[in-house]
C-alpha positions in Angstrom: 128.2 238.1 130.4 126.5 235.8 132.9 128.6 232.8 134.0 126.4 231.4 136.7 124.0 228.5 136.6 120.3 228.8 136.3 118.0 227.5 139.0 116.9 224.3 137.3 120.5 223.3 136.5 121.6 224.0 140.0 118.7 221.9 141.4 119.6 219.0 139.1 123.3 219.2 140.1 122.2 219.2 143.8 120.2 216.1 143.3 123.0 214.4 141.5 125.4 215.2 144.3 122.9 213.9 146.9 122.6 210.7 145.0 126.4 210.5 144.6 126.8 211.0 148.4 124.3 208.1 149.1 126.3 205.9 146.7 129.6 206.8 148.4 128.1 206.2 151.9 126.8 202.8 150.7 130.3 201.9 149.4 131.8 202.9 152.8 129.2 200.8 154.6 130.0 197.8 152.4 133.7 198.2 153.2 132.8 198.4 156.9 130.8 195.2 156.7 133.6 193.5 154.9 135.9 194.0 157.8 133.5 194.2 160.8 130.8 191.8 159.8 128.0 191.5 162.3 126.2 188.6 160.8 125.4 185.4 162.7 127.1 183.2 160.1 129.7 180.9 161.4 133.2 181.7 160.1 136.2 179.5 159.8 138.7 180.7 162.2 142.3 180.0 161.3 144.8 180.4 164.1 148.3 181.3 162.9 150.9 183.9 163.7 150.1 185.9 160.7 146.4 186.2 161.6 147.2 187.0 165.2 148.6 190.3 164.2 145.9 191.0 161.6 144.2 194.3 162.4 140.8 194.8 160.7 140.5 198.5 161.7 143.9 199.2 160.0 142.7 197.4 156.8 139.4 199.2 156.9 141.1 202.6 157.2 143.6 201.7 154.5 140.8 200.8 152.1 138.7 203.9 152.6 141.8 206.1 152.4 143.4 204.5 149.4 143.4 206.7 146.3 141.1 205.6 143.5 142.8 205.6 140.1 139.6 206.8 138.5 138.9 209.9 140.6 142.3 210.6 142.1 140.7 210.8 145.5 140.2 208.4 148.4 136.7 207.3 149.4 136.7 209.5 152.4 138.0 212.5 150.4 135.2 212.0 147.8 132.6 212.0 150.6 134.0 215.2 152.0 134.2 216.8 148.5 130.6 215.8 147.8 129.3 217.1 151.2 131.0 220.4 150.5 129.6 220.6 147.0 126.1 219.9 148.4 126.5 222.7 151.0 127.7 225.1 148.3 124.8 224.3 146.0 122.3 224.7 148.8 123.7 228.0 149.7 123.5 229.1 146.1 119.8 228.1 145.8 119.0 229.7 149.2 120.6 233.0 148.0 118.7 232.8 144.7 115.4 232.3 146.6 116.2 235.2 149.0 116.8 237.5 146.0 113.6 236.4 144.3 111.7 237.2 147.5 113.3 240.6 147.8 112.6 241.9 144.3 109.3 242.6 142.8 107.6 243.8 139.6 109.7 244.1 136.4 112.9 243.5 138.4 111.5 240.2 139.6 110.6 239.1 136.1 113.9 240.2 134.8 115.9 238.4 137.5 113.7 235.3 137.1 114.4 235.2 133.3 118.1 235.7 133.8 118.8 233.6 136.9 116.1 230.9 136.8 115.4 230.5 133.1 119.0 231.0 132.1 118.4 233.7 129.5 121.2 236.1 128.6 120.6 239.6 129.8 120.0 241.2 126.4 117.1 238.9 125.3 115.6 239.1 128.8 115.6 242.9 128.7 114.1 242.8 125.2 111.4 240.4 126.4 110.5 242.6 129.4 110.5 245.8 127.3 108.1 244.2 124.8 105.8 242.8 127.5 105.5 246.1 129.3 105.7 248.3 126.2 108.9 250.1 127.4 112.0 251.1 125.6 114.8 248.6 126.2 117.1 251.4 127.2 114.7 252.2 130.1 114.8 248.6 131.3 118.6 248.6 131.1 118.9 251.9 132.9 116.5 251.5 135.7 115.7 247.9 136.2 118.7 245.8 135.1 121.0 248.2 137.0 119.2 247.3 140.2 119.3 243.6 139.8 122.9 243.5 138.5 124.2 243.6 142.1 122.1 240.5 142.9 123.5 238.8 139.8 127.1 239.6 141.0 126.3 238.1 144.4 125.2 234.9 142.7 128.5 234.8 140.7 130.5 235.1 143.9 128.9 232.1 145.5 
């Protein structure tokens, strides 16, 4: 049973994570601007004892590290989580590309059908056997056996 994602789904998930990271970075930047505005607009300055001890940096750090009730993570934790997710997905896609470059012939087509197209092994073997006019047992015994180690590597990523 294959429990890894196919190439297209992984690419889509990677793009979603990149977009999510851009959104999170934009939120962080908006919070930064909120506390450390660099605009040329005049601001009303109120001098009092409470404002004299007001620390913008502490408020900024508090806001980006406060836990969101929706996700259960702070903004900085979400950014780190998304960055790690992007790295993991890129590693997965790189490994899949490396495997596709290293196999050839029927093994390439079989691996492509299973890993990239998302087919289950049995229908993929049947399709290759029909295409090349081989017995499916031959494909299982000689070709699937060789790519199975690559499939296991993908599962471990």
